[in-house]
C-alpha positions in Angstrom: 0.2 -0.1 -0.1 1.4 3.3 -1.0 2.0 5.7 1.9 1.2 9.3 2.0 2.9 12.3 3.8 2.5 16.1 3.8 5.6 18.3 3.7 6.5 22.1 3.9 9.9 21.2 2.8 11.0 23.0 -0.4 11.5 21.0 -3.7 15.1 21.7 -3.8 15.8 20.1 -0.2 13.4 16.9 -0.7 15.2 13.7 -0.7 13.5 11.2 -2.8 13.8 9.2 -5.9 11.8 11.7 -8.1 10.3 15.0 -8.1 7.1 15.7 -9.9 6.2 19.0 -11.3 3.4 20.4 -13.3 3.4 22.0 -16.6 0.6 23.6 -18.6 -0.2 24.4 -22.4 0.7 28.1 -23.0 -2.2 30.4 -23.5 -3.0 31.4 -27.1 -0.2 32.8 -28.8 2.2 31.5 -26.4 5.1 29.3 -27.1 6.1 26.2 -25.2 4.9 24.6 -22.0 4.4 27.0 -19.0 5.9 25.8 -15.6 2.9 25.5 -13.1 3.3 27.0 -9.5 5.0 24.6 -7.0 7.8 24.1 -9.4 9.6 27.5 -8.8 12.6 26.0 -7.1 13.1 23.4 -9.7 12.9 25.9 -12.5 15.5 27.9 -10.4 17.8 24.7 -10.5 17.4 24.8 -14.4 18.5 28.4 -14.4 15.0 29.4 -15.3 15.1 27.3 -18.5 12.8 24.3 -17.5 10.0 25.3 -19.8 12.6 25.6 -22.7 14.2 22.3 -21.9 11.0 20.7 -21.8 10.0 22.2 -25.2 13.1 21.2 -26.8 12.2 17.6 -25.7 8.9 18.0 -27.5 6.8 18.5 -24.4 3.7 20.7 -24.7 2.0 20.5 -21.3 -1.0 18.5 -22.6 -3.0 16.7 -20.1 -1.3 13.4 -18.9 1.9 13.9 -20.8 5.0 12.7 -18.9 8.5 14.0 -19.6 11.4 12.6 -17.4 14.7 14.5 -17.0 17.9 14.1 -14.9 17.9 16.5 -12.1 20.4 19.3 -12.2 22.9 20.2 -9.5 20.9 21.9 -6.5 18.3 19.3 -6.3 18.4 16.1 -3.9 16.6 14.2 -6.3 18.1 12.0 -9.4 15.0 12.6 -11.6 12.6 15.4 -12.4 9.2 14.2 -13.9 7.2 17.1 -15.6 3.4 16.1 -15.8 1.1 17.9 -18.4 -1.8 19.7 -16.6 -3.6 20.7 -19.7 -4.6 24.5 -20.7 -3.3 27.1 -18.2 -6.0 28.7 -16.3 -7.0 32.1 -17.1 -5.7 35.1 -14.9 -7.3 35.0 -11.6 -8.5 31.3 -11.8 -7.0 28.0 -10.6 -6.4 24.9 -11.9 -9.3 22.2 -11.8 -9.0 19.8 -8.9 -9.5 16.9 -11.2 -6.9 18.0 -13.7 -4.5 18.0 -10.6 -5.9 14.5 -9.7 -5.4 13.2 -13.2 -1.8 14.6 -13.5 -0.9 13.2 -10.2 -2.3 9.7 -11.3 -0.4 9.8 -14.5 2.7 10.7 -12.6 2.5 7.9 -10.0 1.9 5.4 -12.8 5.1 6.6 -14.5 7.2 6.3 -11.1 6.1 2.6 -10.4 9.0 0.9 -9.0 10.2 4.1 -7.1 10.4 4.0 -3.3 9.4 7.7 -2.8 8.3 10.8 -4.8 7.6 14.3 -3.9 4.6 15.9 -5.7 5.3 19.7 -6.3 2.0 20.5 -8.0 -0.2 23.6 -7.5 -1.5 23.7 -4.0 -4.0 26.6 -3.2 -6.4 25.1 -0.6 -7.2 21.8 0.9 -9.3 20.8 -2.1 -5.9 20.6 -4.1 -4.4 18.6 -1.3 -7.2 16.0 -1.7 -6.9 16.1 -5.4 -3.2 15.5 -5.4 -3.2 13.0 -2.9 -6.0 11.0 -4.2 -4.9 11.0 -7.7 -1.3 9.9 -6.8 -2.6 7.1 -4.7 -5.1 5.9 -7.1 -2.5 6.2 -9.8 -0.1 4.2 -7.9 -2.4 1.1 -7.8 -1.2 -2.1 -9.2 -2.8 -5.7 -8.8 0.0 -8.1 -8.4 -1.6 -10.8 -6.2 -1.3 -13.5 -8.8 2.1 -12.1 -10.1 4.4 -13.2 -7.1 3.2 -10.7 -4.5 4.9 -7.5 -3.0 8.0 -7.3 -1.3 8.8 -4.3 0.8 11.8 -2.4 -0.5 11.9 -4.0 -3.9 11.2 -2.2 -7.0 9.9 -5.6 -8.6 8.4 -8.7 -7.1 10.1 -12.3 -7.7 8.5 -12.3 -11.2 9.8 -9.2 -12.5 6.5 -7.3 -12.0 7.0 -3.6 -11.2 5.5 -2.7 -7.6 3.6 0.6 -7.1 5.2 3.8 -6.0 6.1 3.2 -2.3 5.5 6.8 -0.8 3.8 10.0 -2.1 5.0 13.4 -0.4 2.7 16.3 -1.2 4.8 19.4 -1.0 3.3 22.7 -0.5 0.8 21.2 1.9 0.9 22.1 5.6 0.8 19.0 8.0 -0.1 21.5 10.9 -3.0 23.0 9.1 -6.3 21.1 10.0 -7.7 21.6 6.8 -4.8 20.2 4.9 -4.3 17.3 7.4 -7.9 16.3 7.1 -7.9 16.5 3.3 -5.1 14.1 3.3 -6.4 11.9 5.8 -9.7 11.5 3.6 -7.7 11.0 0.6 -5.8 8.2 2.1 -8.9 6.5 3.2 -11.0 6.9 0.2 -8.3 5.8 -2.2 -7.5 2.8 -0.1 -11.0 1.7 -0.3 -11.3 2.4 -4.0 -8.2 0.3 -4.6 -9.6 -2.5 -2.4 -12.7 -2.3 -4.6 -10.5 -2.7 -7.7 -8.6 -5.7 -5.9 -12.0 -7.2 -5.6 -13.0 -6.7 -9.1 -9.8 -7.9 -10.4 -9.8 -11.1 -8.5 -10.5 -14.3 -10.5 -14.1 -15.6 -10.1 -12.7 -19.1 -9.2 -11.3 -17.3 -6.0 -14.1 -14.4 -5.4 -17.4 -16.6 -5.1 -20.3 -15.3 -3.2 -19.4 -17.0 0.0 -15.7 -15.6 -0.4 -17.0 -11.9 -1.0 -19.2 -12.3 2.0 -16.3 -13.5 4.1 -14.3 -10.3 3.1 -17.3 -8.2 3.9 -17.7 -9.8 7.3 -13.8 -9.3 8.1 -14.0 -5.7 7.3 -16.9 -5.1 9.2 -15.4 -6.7 12.3 -12.2 -4.6 11.9 -14.3 -1.3 11.3 -17.2 -1.5 13.7 -19.7 -2.2 10.9 -22.5 -4.9 11.7 -22.6 -7.5 9.2 -25.3 -10.0 8.3 -25.0 -12.8 5.7 -28.1 -14.6 4.5 -26.7 -17.9 3.1 -28.8 -20.1 0.6 -30.9 -21.5 3.3 -31.9 -18.2 4.7 -32.5 -17.1 1.4 -35.0 -19.9 0.6 -36.5 -19.4 4.2 -37.0 -15.4 3.4 -38.3 -16.1 0.0 -35.5 -14.2 -2.0 -36.7 -15.8 -5.4 -34.7 -13.1 -7.5 -31.4 -13.9 -6.0 -32.0 -17.6 -5.7 -33.3 -17.8 -9.3 -30.1 -16.3 -10.5 -27.7 -18.3 -8.4 -29.4 -21.9 -8.7 -27.3 -22.8 -11.7 -24.1 -22.5 -10.0 -22.3 -24.8 -7.4 -21.2 -21.6 -5.7 -24.4 -20.7 -3.7 -25.7 -17.2 -3.5 -25.6 -14.6 -0.6 -27.3 -11.4 0.5 -25.0 -9.3 2.7 -26.2 -6.5 4.9 -23.5 -4.0 6.4 -24.7 -1.6 8.7 -22.9 1.6 9.7 -24.6 3.8 12.3 -23.6 7.1 14.1 -24.9 8.4 17.4 -25.7 11.8 16.2 -27.0 10.9 12.7 -30.4 12.3 11.5 -30.6 10.7 8.2 -30.1 7.3 6.6 -28.8 6.1 3.4 -29.1 2.7 1.7 -26.7 1.6 -0.9 -27.5 -1.6 -3.0 -24.9 -3.3 -5.2 -25.1 -5.8 -8.0 -22.8 -8.5 -7.0 -22.6 -11.2 -9.9 -19.1 -12.6 -9.2 -19.2 -14.2 -12.6 -21.8 -13.8 -15.6 -21.9 -16.5 -18.2 -25.3 -15.4 -19.2 -26.9 -18.6 -17.9 -28.9 -20.4 -20.1 -29.1 -17.3 -22.3 -25.4 -17.7 -22.6 -23.0 -15.0 -23.8 -21.1 -15.6 -27.0 -17.3 -15.8 -27.1 -15.9 -12.4 -26.8 -18.4 -11.1 -24.2 -17.6 -13.3 -21.2 -13.8 -13.1 -20.7 -14.1 -10.1 -18.2 -17.3 -10.9 -16.6 -15.7 -11.4 -13.3 -16.3 -7.4 -13.2 -20.1 -7.9 -13.0 -19.8 -7.3 -9.1 -18.3 -3.9 -9.5 -21.6 -2.4 -8.0 -21.2 -4.5 -4.9 -17.7 -3.7 -4.6 -18.4 0.0 -4.8 -21.1 -0.3 -2.1 -19.0 -2.4 0.2 -16.0 0.2 -0.2 -18.3 3.3 0.5 -19.7 1.9 3.5 -16.3 1.2 5.0 -15.2 4.4 3.8 -18.2 6.1 6.0 -17.1 4.2 8.9 -13.5 5.1 8.8 -14.5 8.9 8.2 -16.9 8.8 11.2 -19.6 10.4 9.1 -22.7 11.4 11.1 -25.0 9.4 8.9 -26.3 5.9 9.2 -25.4 4.0 6.1 -26.5 0.3 5.1 -24.8 -1.4 2.3 -26.6 -4.6 0.6 -24.5 -6.8 -1.4 -26.8 -9.0 -3.7 -24.0 -11.8 -4.5 -24.6 -14.5 -7.0 -23.0 -16.5 -9.9 -24.9 -16.8 -13.2 -24.1 -20.2 -14.7 -25.8 -22.5 -16.9 -26.5 -26.0 -15.6 -29.3 -28.6 -15.4 -30.6 -26.8 -12.4 -30.3 -23.1 -13.7 -33.2 -21.0 -14.3 -34.7 -21.2 -17.8 -36.0 -18.5 -20.2 -39.9 -18.8 -19.7 -39.6 -19.7 -15.8 -41.5 -17.5 -13.4 -39.7 -16.3 -10.3 -41.6 -15.2 -7.2 -39.6 -12.1 -5.9 -39.1 -11.1 -2.2 -41.6 -8.5 -2.7 -44.2 -11.1 -3.6 -44.3 -10.0 -7.3 -43.8 -12.5 -9.9 -41.3 -12.0 -12.8 -41.2 -14.0 -16.1 -37.6 -14.5 -17.1 -37.1 -14.0 -20.8 -33.6 -13.8 -20.9 -31.3 -15.2 -18.1 -28.4 -12.8 -19.1 -30.7 -9.9 -17.6 -30.0 -11.3 -14.2 -28.7 -8.3 -12.3 -32.1 -6.7 -12.2 -33.4 -9.9 -10.5 -30.9 -9.7 -7.5 -31.2 -6.2 -7.2 -35.0 -6.3 -7.1 -34.9 -8.4 -4.1 -32.1 -6.4 -2.3 -34.0 -3.0 -3.1 -37.4 -4.6 -1.5 -35.4 -5.5 1.5 -33.6 -2.3 1.8 -36.9 -0.5 1.4 -38.3 -2.2 4.6 -36.0 -0.1 6.9 -37.4 3.1 5.6 -34.1 4.9 4.7 -34.2 8.4 3.5 -32.8 7.5 0.3 -31.6 4.4 -1.8 -28.9 4.4 -4.4 -28.3 1.2 -6.3 -25.0 0.6 -8.4 -24.8 -1.8 -11.0 -22.8 -2.9 -14.2 -26.6 -3.5 -15.5 -26.9 -3.1 -19.3 -24.8 -2.8 -22.4 -27.5 -0.5 -23.7 -25.9 2.2 -21.3 -22.6 2.0 -22.8 -24.0 2.2 -26.1 -25.6 5.3 -25.1 -22.7 6.9 -22.9 -19.6 5.1 -24.0 -17.0 3.6 -21.6 -16.1 6.3 -19.2 -19.4 7.8 -18.1 -22.2 6.2 -15.9 -25.9 6.9 -16.3 -28.0 8.0 -13.6 -31.6 7.5 -13.2 -33.9 8.3 -10.2 -37.7 8.9 -9.1 -36.9 12.2 -7.9 -35.4 14.8 -10.3 -33.7 17.0 -7.6 -32.1 13.8 -6.3 -30.9 12.8 -9.7 -29.4 16.1 -10.3 -27.7 16.0 -6.9 -25.8 12.8 -7.7 -25.0 14.2 -11.1 -23.3 17.2 -9.4 -21.7 15.2 -6.7 -20.2 12.8 -9.4 -18.8 15.7 -11.2 -17.3 17.3 -8.3 -15.4 14.0 -7.4 -14.2 13.6 -11.0 -16.5 10.8 -12.0 -18.2 11.4 -15.4 -21.8 10.9 -15.1 -25.0 11.8 -17.2 -28.6 12.0 -15.9 -31.1 9.9 -17.9 -34.9 9.7 -17.9 -37.3 6.9 -16.8 -39.9 7.2 -19.7 -43.3 5.8 -18.4 -44.3 4.4 -22.0 -41.4 2.0 -21.7 -43.0 0.1 -18.8 -45.8 -1.4 -20.8 -43.1 -3.3 -23.0 -42.4 -5.4 -19.8 -46.0 -6.6 -19.3 -46.1 -10.3 -19.4 -49.2 -12.7 -20.1 -47.9 -15.1 -17.5 -46.5 -13.2 -14.5 -46.7 -9.5 -13.1 -44.0 -8.4 -15.3 -41.2 -9.7 -17.3 -37.3 -9.1 -16.9 -37.1 -7.8 -20.4 -38.8 -5.2 -22.4 -38.1 -3.1 -25.3 -34.7 -3.4 -26.9 -34.2 0.3 -27.9 -33.8 2.1 -24.5 -32.9 -0.9 -22.8 -30.8 0.7 -20.1 -33.7 2.8 -19.3 -36.1 -0.2 -19.4 -33.9 -1.9 -16.7 -34.3 1.3 -14.5 -38.1 1.0 -14.9 -38.0 -2.6 -13.8 -36.0 -1.8 -10.7 -38.2 1.0 -9.7 -41.0 -1.5 -9.3 -39.3 -2.8 -6.3 -38.6 0.3 -4.4 -40.7 0.9 -1.3 -43.6 3.8 -1.8 -42.4 7.3 -0.9 -38.7 6.6 -0.7 -36.4 8.6 -3.0 -34.2 6.2 -5.3 -31.4 6.7 -7.7 -30.2 3.9 -9.9 -26.4 4.1 -11.1 -25.5 2.1 -14.1 -21.5 1.9 -14.3 -21.5 -0.8 -17.2 -19.3 1.6 -18.9 -16.5 2.6 -16.5 -16.5 -0.1 -14.0 -13.9 -2.3 -16.0 -11.0 -0.5 -18.2 -10.0 -2.7 -21.1 -7.5 -0.3 -22.6 -4.4 1.4 -21.7 -4.2 3.1 -18.3 -4.8 6.9 -18.2 -4.6 9.5 -15.5 -5.4 7.8 -12.2 -7.5 5.0 -14.0 -5.6 1.6 -14.3 -6.3 -1.4 -16.8 -9.0 -3.5 -15.3 -11.3 -2.8 -12.3 -11.7 1.2 -11.7 -13.6 1.5 -8.5 -16.3 3.4 -10.5 -18.8 5.2 -8.1 -17.2 4.5 -4.8 -16.1 8.4 -4.6 -19.5 9.4 -5.5 -21.2 7.4 -2.9 -18.8 8.7 -0.1 -19.4 12.3 -1.3 -23.2 11.7 -1.2 -22.8 10.4 2.4 -20.7 13.3 3.5 -23.1 15.8 2.0 -26.1 14.0 3.6 -24.2 14.1 7.2 -23.6 17.6 6.7 -27.4 18.2 6.0 -26.7 19.4 2.4 -29.4 17.0 0.9 -33.2 17.1 1.9 
């Protein structure tokens, strides 16, 4: 795990393996990259020519651009790494915090294998400390559990795989300033939990079964003062959880429903987070074709996000009650699997005709939403890698938000943008509901193909308790990144929606939401 420290030491006196500075694109008409605030001492060590040296090497200051230089005399580090921040802000304006977060992430990735690096990026207030620290810690992430394991003090593990950056020091921050210290502590907690969510998502499904995921949750609950209840297959049968059981019945790894409850003595509001936790999704009898099932270990990303958010709330000591529901199952084909045409009786008592067993996420979520509604929280947010239709609509980096309350949907969108998670509000058109009518059951698990992501949201809405504010977050696009890493986003599991949920909990605790 990457360590985090704050330092008032000057960039010229820091002893580390590398020093990170920021450069921006010149304003219109300008030539070459502009050295950003925080790098003054480094520029001085280059005799005021850092910008021209970088320009000679082809650097422009474009976002995410990384240029390594041997450090000149006058610095205590061997390497200077210049990272692009994108366009320089207008006069009187500051760098966008997410630009700093992405730049710190790019730099941390480029410094994998190093023991310590100083980050001399622009710091004006505590929000910049949060952004730089969070970006560096998220960018330093590496999943090496199946590649020999980490060994402290080594740049590579026994199999030659580079290890993450060992320590991040944020320069320009003030360790004795309460706001800066709190910002760093928050960044460490949230980034750690995002990275744990990433680990869960990246874990092969033969190791992360529903039972194994439940055990991870139980252990974390014990460590962090969170009450954890695990319903095994027998308890699910006794309770009538037909949706979760219907999805999990084809697998030798039985399903689980996990409830995590964090409470605070001064809390006046309560939130329920519900996560889709399909630890592997083959599609069931409606089998996915080759090319569409290789990454389906990531279909539990919603549950990972919920788990990480509840633990974060507990570690931060937020004055809000947060309950997390992990609907865990493995969707497999077998002689005992649910068939297209079967009818399931859900926990709510409603019956659902299963037309497609690959539309399974909404079935496990439906049971969990009904159960969560029984506790009458002030709001429910479900998170799921639910539909390919949402990826078609919004691409691979943006999640969709639907809700039964326009103001709540707008708040979640605003929060997501604030923490740097791309999102977009989506509608729940009432006319699409009729497409899920079934001649056999109360409704079907499929409806009109066009607008399939919205149909899925309408299905879930059927299982939300009356009068409860609810939002559905479809993270099918950004949950698992198959391309090259960028910014603080790694290849593989991303931990999408964790930071949004944590910020929602913080704002609820502060009384900013309803």
